[in-house]
N, C-alpha and C positions, 0 to 999 in steps of 0.2 A: 504493499500499499504506499502510495506517495506521501511524503511529508508535506507540511504546510510550505516549507521553503522550496520544495520541488514544484508544488502547484504554482507558487509565485514565479519561479523561474520559467515554468511552462507558459505562463502568460507573456513572457519575454518583455519585461518592463523597459529594457533599453530601447525598444521600438516605439515607446509611447511618445517620444519626441515628434514622431510623424503625425500624432494626433494633436499635440499642443501647438505646433508651428502654424498650421492653417488657421486655427481659431485666433491665434495672437495676431496674424496678419489681417484677417477679416475684421477683427475688432479695432485694429489700428486704422483700417480704411474707414470704419464707421466713426471713429473719433475725429479723423481728418475731415469727415463730412459733418461734424458736430451733431452726430446722431447715435452715439454709443449708448447702449442700454445694458448695464452690467448683468442683470438677471438673465437676459436672453444670451449673453455671451457665455455665461456659466453653464446654461443648459446646453448650448452648442458644444462646449467643451466636454460635457458629460456624454453626449451623443458620440463625439469623436473618439473618446477614450474607450467607451464600452464597445464600440464597433471594432477598434483596433484589437482589444483583448479577445473579442469574439472571433475575429479572423485568425488570431494566433492559435487559439484553441482548436478552431475548426480545421486549420492546416495541420496541426499536430494529429488530430483524429484521422483525417482523410489520408494524409501521407503515411500515417502509421498502419492503417489497415491495408494499405496498398503495398506496404513493404519498402516504400521509398526512403524512409528514414534510417534503414539499417546501415550501420557503419559510418554515419555522418559525424563530423566534428562540429562543435559549436554549442548552442544553448541546449538545455534539457529537452528531450523528446519524451513525453510521458507515455505515449503508446508505443513508439518505436523502441524504447529501452525497457518496456515492460514494467514501468513504474506505476501505471494506473490502467484500470480496465477501459477499453475503448468507449463503452457506453457512458462511463463517468465523465470522460473528457468531452464527448459529444454533448452531454447535459450541461457541462460548464460553458461550452460555446453557446448553446441555446439560451442559457441564463444570462450571459453577457449581451447577446443580441436582444433579448427581451428587455433588459434594463436600458439599452440604448434606444429601443423602440418607445418605451415608456417616457423617457426623457424627451425624445423628439415629439411625442404626442402632446406633452405639456407645452413644449415650445411652439408648436403649430397652433395650439389653442390660443396661446397668448398673442401670437402674430395675426391669427385669423385668415391665413392663406392656406386653405386646405389642399391646394394642389401640391404643396410641399410633401404631403404624405406619399405621393408617387415617387418623389425623389428618395425619400427614406426607404420605401419598399425596394426600390432598385438597388440602393446601397446594401441592404441586408441580403438581397438575392446575390449580388455580385460577391459579397464577402463569403457566402457559403459556397458558391459554385466555382470559386477560384481553384480549389483543389477537390471539391466535393462534387457529387452528382455523377451521372454516367459518362459525361464528356467534360471534365474540368478544363477550363481554358488556360489555367496556369501550366498545364502539361502541353499546351499547343503553342507556347511562346507569346501569349497575350497578357502575361502578368503585368508587364510594364504599362500597358495601356490602362488596365484596371487601376493600378496605383496612381498613375498620373491623373486620371479622371476622379477617382473616389477618395484619394488622399491629397489631392492638389486642388483641382478645379471645383469640385462639389463643396468641400468644406470651407474653402476660402470664400467662394461666391455665396454659399449658403449662410455663413456667419455674417457676411456683410449684408445680405438681403434681409435677414430677420431683424436687423437693427435699422437699416436705412430704407427698406423697400425699393432698393435700386441696385444696379449692377455697374458702378462707376469703372472707368478704365483702369484706375489704380488697382482695383481688385483683380482684374484679368491678369495684369502683369505680375501681381503678387502670386496668383495661382500658378502661373507658369514657373516662377522661381521655386515655390514650395514643391510643386509637382516634380520638378527636375531633381530636387534633392531626395524626395521620397523614392523616386525611381532609382537613384544612385544607391540608396540603402538596399533595394532589392537586387540590384545588379551586383553589388559587393557580396551579398548572400549567395546568389546563383553562381558567381564566379568561383566561390569556394566549393560549391557542390557540383561542379561540372562532372567529375568522375562518377559520383553516385547517381546523379540525375541521368546521365547518359546510359549507364548500365541498367537503369530501371525503366527507361523509356519516357522519362519526363523531358520533353523537348523545349526547355526554356530558351529564351533569347540567347543566353550565354552558351548553351549547348549548341545552338544553331550557328552562332557566330564563331565559336572557338575561343580559346584563351586570349590570344593577342588582340583580336578585334573587340572582345568584351572589355579589355582594359582601356582601349580607346574610347569606347562608349562611356565608361565610368568618367573619364576625364571630360568628355564633351558635356555630360550632364552637369558636372560642377561648373563648367564655364557658362553654361546656359543659365544656371541659377543666378550667377552674379551679373550676367549681362541683362537679366530682367529688371535689375534695380535701376539701371541707367534711365530708362524712360520714366520711371516713377519719380526719380530725383530731379530730372532736368526737363522732360519734354511734355508734361501733362499740364497744360494751363499755367497755373501759378508755380508749379514745380514743388517738390517736397524735398527740399535740400537735406533735412535730418535723416532721410531714408538711407543716406550713405552710411549710417551706423551699421547696417547689415554687413558692410565690408570688414568690420572688426572680427567677423567670424572666419575670414579668409585663412588665417594661420592654421585653423583646425582642418579646413577643407584641403589646404595645401599639403598638410602632413599626410592625410589619407590618400590624396592623389599620388604623392611621391612613393608611398608604400606600394601602391598598386602598380605604378610605373616601374618600380624596381623589382617587380616579380614576386611579390608576397604570395604565398600559397598556404593551404591548409589552415592551421591554427593561427598563423600570422594574419590571415584575412578576418578572423574573429575580431582582432584589434581594429582593422579597417572598418568593419561593420559598426563597432562601437563608436569610433571617431566620426563616421558619417552620420550616425543617429544623433550624436552630440552636435555636430555641425548644423543639422536640420533644425533642432530646437533653438539653438543660439541665434542662427540666421532669422528664424521666424519671430522670435521675441524682439530682437534688435530692429528688424524691419517694421514690426508692429509699433514699437516704441517711437521709431523715427517718423512714421506716418502720424502717430498721435501728436508728437511734438510739432510736426509740420502744420497740423490743423490749428 
């Protein structure tokens, strides 16, 4: 039976930066527009965090029962390592998704825009079908698309919208930046798992591209994230000069990029994964703060 610590590790807390960053940016945009609503921002954060935890447990369950997690290095795999019964991990995933859905329902009720329930439903379905269901799209090389949309575009624009009832240009650029870093987290993870994914038939983008080109993809995603700050800081109407604060996270991103460029493999890529996750949350918080100060 898994210990409490193993259940916590199975939730992969180091990935939660991917939930915090988009909400921070979306709330920063709302503050820039003088429309920030703290309670709605908090509820958006709960939705994002519960969805992230649900996806992590769902992946653990689905990959575990398919045998994909055998022999992997990195975070605890509750099912793959035989630490918890598959049905218990499945229940944990559904519980997290349910908590996210409840938080989202409260948020939609406050906003009064019921069409947002469709967005929430799509997010839940995408989270489960990433590695679950008869044809998981994560096994077809579409994982990065899911992450960019549902951990970049949807949460940034959604957090902005529930506070402003608008989709300003700053939110779109912020979504691109956060989405790129969220994708970089996934690419680092899949780069590490190329050998085991290839042998188990999980055709991720990393497996399809191969080791060298996946490393180039990782670098390009980092560059894209910081390029997205430029139009926010200089080119959108009045400009949001304090948005340059996001560049204070560059040393973290550069360290991760250099490790990947230097050929880090196996357990060394676990450190890259942690650095990239930390970069994501620091970038998101600093960009959100810069946007708020710009307002």
